[in-house]
N, C-alpha and C positions, 0 to 999 in steps of 0.2 A: 639152389644157385643164388648167390648174392652178387650185387654189383655196387661199385663205388664210382661216383662222378667227381672228377677233379678238373678244375679249370686253371690254366696257367695265369699267374698274376700279371705278366707283362706281354705275353703272346696271345694271339687269338687262337688258342688251342683248347681242345676238349679231350680229356683222357677218360675212357670208360673201361673199368677193370671188372672182369667177371671172375668169380671164384666160388669155391665151395670148400667146406671143411668136414672132415670125419676123423674119428679116433679109432685106431687099431692097436691091438696088442702085438700083432705080428708085423714087423717092419716090411718084410718081403711082400706080404699081402697088401699092405698099404701102398707100396710103390707100384705093384702090378695094377691095383685098382685106380690109382692116380693116373698112370699112363693110359689105361683104357678109357678113362673119363675124358682126358684131354684129347685123345684121338677122336672120340665120338663128338666132343664139343666143337671141334674144328671142321666138321662136315657141314657143308652149306645148309642142309635142311635143319640141322641142330642150331646153327647160328640164326637162321630165320625164325625158328621157334623161340629162342631166347629173346631176340629183338622184339618179336610180337608181344611177349610177356612184359617187357619193359614198357612198350608203348601203351599197352592196355592198363598197366598198374602204376604208371608214373605219378598219378595224383596222390597215391598213398605213400610215396617215397619221402615226402617232406622236403622236396627241393623248391627253390624259389621259382617264381614264374619265368624269370630270365633263364635260369638253368634248364627248366623244363623245355623252353623254346629252343635252346641250344641243342639239347639231347635229341628232341624230335627232328630238328633240322638235320643234325648229323646223321641220324639213322634213316633219313629219307633217301631211298636208292635213286630217285629221279632228280634230286637236287644237284645242280652243277656246283662243283667245288673249285676254289682257286687252288692252283698248284704252286 
């Protein structure tokens, strides 16, 4: 699983994209596997696992201290957010 961190230049927004890539010779198998992977990734326990990986390994991601702070704050389930 890979993730990409993007901040909006004028809004106080943080976008975190998860993704993975694989190569298949059989397009049908590729689509079936992609749908199964997305279905699994959207389960709360899978999302919690991925978030814990980001939190544990963020220091090796090469992001700035400000970006790190934003990501960790965004992923904190107890943080109150402005709507």
